[in-house]
Each structure stands twice: as C-alpha cells, then as structure tokens.
C-alpha angles and dihedrals in degrees: 000000000000127000130204125189117205123188116230088230093221097120094272129102089237116132143200112222117207119188119190140168097228093216115163112255096014139019130188113226132204119197126198131174139197112245117270103238094174136090097247131074118239136206131188127190113205118195112216114212137180122242086260091057099253115142110246100177148309127266115202119197122186132179132187122227119278091009140125090197121091136175130222134199129188128205118190118219115238127199 
C-alpha cells in the first residue's frame, strides 16, 4: 500500500490522505481528511496520473465549514 498526503492549499496545514494499492489495472483507494474547523467550505481536485504521466482520472474532495464529514467524487479519464 502507498500513501500520499495532499495539502488542501487553503492556508491551513490540513491534509487529505489517500491510500492506494497501486496494482496495475485497478487500485482501491481510501480517502481521509482533517476536520474543517473554519467558516468556509473547501474543495480540492486531485489529478490521478500513471507513472508514465498519463492522466487516469480526477478525484474531487469537498468539505463543508466546521465539519469532519467530506464527500468525494471520481471521474475516469477516457481516451
């Protein structure tokens, strides 16, 4: 399993943690987020790429203000 930590980029030190198997052809992902303790909603688009640099998809994570809950959406890239 591999883990990547991505900062929200909203001026905080809060992170999104993505854990994935990295198997060729398919990979299960687990997403976790720090709580949003601020008064503004936040959204982060994460581009998923292969080791060769090809775009495989887009992971969108959004979180409402003052919330531990978050939502994720995944769009697969098509040729």
